N, C-alpha and C positions, 0 to 999 in steps of 0.2 A: 504494500500500500504506500502511496506517495504522500508526502506532507510538505506544506510550505515552510521553508526555513528562512530565518533571518540571515541576510548576507553580512550583517554588521561584524560578527566575530571574525570573519575571514577577510574583511576589507583591509587593504594596504594602500600606502601612498595617498594620492589626492582623493581617492574614494573614501578612505578612512577619515581624512581631514574634513571632507564634505559632511559625512555622518556626524562628526564631532561638532561642526559648526551649526548644523541644522538638526539638532537632536530630537525635536518634537515630530509628532506624526503630521501627516498632511491634512488639509481641509478639503481638497478637491483633486481628482485625477484628471490631468489634461492629456487627452488622447492624441498621440502623434503618429497615428497609423490610419490607413484608409479602412481597415476592418472595424466591425462593430465590437469593440472590446467588451462591452457589457454582456454580450452573448457568450463570451468565453470565460469570464471571471466574475466572481461575486465581489463586490466592494461595499464597504460601509460608508464610503464617500461618494458623492456624485461624480460621474464620469462625463466630462465635457469635451466636445470636439471644436477646436478653434477654427475660424475661417479667416482667410486672408485674400488679398488681391495684389497681384504683382503689377506695379506701374513702373515701367522702365523710364528713367529720367534723363537719359542721355548716356554718352560714353559707349562702352561695349554692350551690345544687346546680348541677352541670355542665349538666344539661338546661335549667335556668332561664337560665343564662348564655348558652347557645347559642340560645335561642328567638328573640331578635330577629335574629340572623344567619341562622337557618334561614328565618324569615319573609321576610327580604329576598331570599333566594335562591330564592324561589318556593314555600315551604311544604313542602319535603321534610323529613320527620322524621328525626332521627338514629336509627341502629340501636338497638333496644331501647326506643325511646320508645313509649308507648301512645297 
């Protein structure tokens, strides 16, 4: 049978420092994944999904910055690219 274990006793370096600095429990879970996390885990805290909008303000465009990476990956175009 599996159990949820605290990572705190095993943390080292910057992760241990972060646990020490922010010792209290959370108030909300901010979902950083496209899946519905609430369907996979139970949480006593509300699970929220942030929204955002990308507004390119000049300089290098995101599509241009990704172009060499996409080309190296086999030429798959990013979503929304023409």
